[in-house]
N, C-alpha and C positions, 0 to 999 in steps of 0.2 A: 298547809290547807285542810281543811276537814272533809268529810264525806259530802256535806253540803255543798261547800264551795267548789269541790272538783265536779260535782254533777251539775252545778249550775254553769260552770265554765264549758263543760263538755256539751250541754244542751246548747248553749249560745253558738259554740263553733259549729254545731249542726245546723243551725238555723231555727232552733225550736225555743219556745219561750222557757225561761228558768224557772225551775219550780221553787215554791217557797219553802218546801221541806221534802224529805225523802222518805225517811222511816215511817211508816204508817200513813202515808199520803195516798189515797185511792186513786190519783191521776194515774193513767196508763203510762205516761213516760217517766213518772216518778218510780213506779213499779219496775220498769224495765231497767232504768238505770240502777236501782238498789240491786236487783239480780245480777246484772251484768258487772257492776263493780264488786260484787263478792267473788264471781267468776274470775274476772281480770285479776284480782287481788290474790286470789288464791293460786292462780298460775304463775304469777310473778314472785310469790314468796316461796315457791318450791325451788327456787335458785339459792344457792349458798350465801346470801348476803350475810356480812361481818356482824351486823345488828341483830341477826336471828341466830347467831351461834352462842349456845350456852355450855357452860361446865356444870358437871353433877358429880358430887363426890357423895360418897356413902360408906359405911363401915359394915364389914361381914360380921355375923353372929356365929359362933361356935355351933357346928351342926347344922347350919341353913344352907341349903343349896340355891335357893331361887331369891331373887330381890326385884323389886317394881322399878320400872322405868321412870324417868321424871316427869312432872307433868308438862304437857305441852310437847312431848317427844313427837318428832316427824321422822327423823333418820339419823342414823349413826355416822359422825366423822371418822373416816378410816384413820387407823394408826394413833389413836388418842386414848386408848384405855391403859392405865398404868396402876400398878401397886406402890403406892406412896410408901408403905411401910417398908418395903425391901428395895424400893428404887429400881423396878424392872417392869418391863411391859407386860402385859397380858396377850397371850396369843389367842387370837378370834377375830371376828366370829367362827369358831369352828362349823364346818359344814355338817349336815345331819350325818354322814358316812364317817366324817372324823369323830363326831360326838359318840356314835354308837360303837365304833372300834375302840374307844376308851372306856365305855360303860360296860359293853359286853364281851370285849376281847381280853386277852392277857397282855396287859400293857405295864412296862416300867414306869413306875411312879416317879414323879419329879416335884421338887419343892415349888417350882415355878406355876402359876395359876393360869388356866385357861378360861375362855368364856364361851357362852352361845346365846344369841337372841333368839327366843322361841316363845311364842304365844304372849308377846308383850311382856316378858319376863327376862331377867338377865340370869343365867345359870353359870355357876361358878364350879370348875373342877380344877383339882379336887375339892370335895366339900370341906369349907373352911373349918379348922380346928380352934381357930382364935379370931380375934379381930384384926382385920386387915383394912387400912383406909385405901380405898380404891377410887378412880375418877375415870370418867370418860366425858367427850364432848359431843354435842348433838346439835341438831337445826330445829329450832322451835317452830310449831305450826301456828302460833298464837300471833298473827302478823298485825292484828288490830290493837289499837290502845285508846282507852278512854280518857276523859279529862282527868279522871282521878289516878290515872296510872295502870287500871286493870287491863289485862290483855285477854283478846278472845280470837277465835278463828273465823269470825264474820262479824260485820258490822252490826252493832246494837243501837246506835244513836247517831243524829246527824252530826254531832260534834266529834265524833270518833276520828282517829287519823291512824295512818299506816305507819309502820315500822320500817319502811324503805323510802326511797325518794318518790314522794307523791307526784312528781310530774310524770312519772313513769305510768302510774295509775291513770292519770288524765290522758295521756297518749293512748293506752292500750283501750281504755273505755271509750275513747271516742270512736275508734274504727269498729268496735262491737256495736256501739249504739247505731252508728250509720248503717251498718249491716243489717241491724234488726228492723230499722225503719226502711229497708229496702232501697237505700242510697249508695252511691258509689263509695267504696272505702280502700280500695287496693293501696292508693298512696298512703293514706293515713297508717294502714296496717304495717307497710314496708318502714314507714318512719318510726313506728313505736317498736318494733322489733329491732330495728338498728340501734335505737337509744338504749334499749333494754340491754343489748350486748355490750355496748359502749360502757354504760354504767356498772355492768357486772366486771368489765376488765379493770376499772378504775377503782372498784370498792376496796380492796385491798392492795397494798403495795407487794410487788414480788421480789424475791431474792434473786440478785443476778447470778447468772450461771457461772460457776467457778470451772473453767476448762482445764485447770491444773489438778483438780481432784475433787473430794467431797463438797458436794453442793452445800451442806450444812456448815461449813466451814466459810465464813464470811468475816472480815476480808481475808482473802487468801494468805496462807503462812508463807514467810519469805522462802524463796527456792534456794536449796543448798545443794552446790555442786557435788557430784558423785566421787570426784577425787580432788586432791589438793585443798581441801577445806582446811583453813587455818594455816596454811603454808606461808 
């Protein structure tokens, strides 16, 4: 479903005439639908949908401490910063206190890198003395996609689509539109919130809990008896 078809369905559900277009339409309902669709989409897109998760790789430069964040960066996904050159994780993001302790205090140096996000830049400590291949994962704030595949942070055209389940946009937009029109919306809001939570729970499969030990080991390794093994 596109922006136009979602808005037309919402208008029909609410008992209003379907607009022939949305973007650039001076009709009051079309203007409201566009504004509310952008608001609803932005709120839904702040959840960590798998289709909005991106990987960003970059190489350090000798003597350069700061590096730009990727286009569309919304937020960092914890525990995804790695040094692929040395096959180890990067510690961070360091707090302001930890960063100043390293930069201003007397600290033992370590070959392992740390990082801090500050001012929309990635700071690396110690300052790289060679090229390192680093990677992070992040959530993309560009939840709208055009027919040509371009990505945006808000709707640009009636044919634009969303990068998450469009049915969720329809549900959320419905109660917001009803509320803007001064109509009852509590039931529609409850349904939208319930469906969004359900969709978030189904968006990615979870790793079964391994009660025998490390959650990262799946399937569990065979249990070996403490004594008598091999007898």
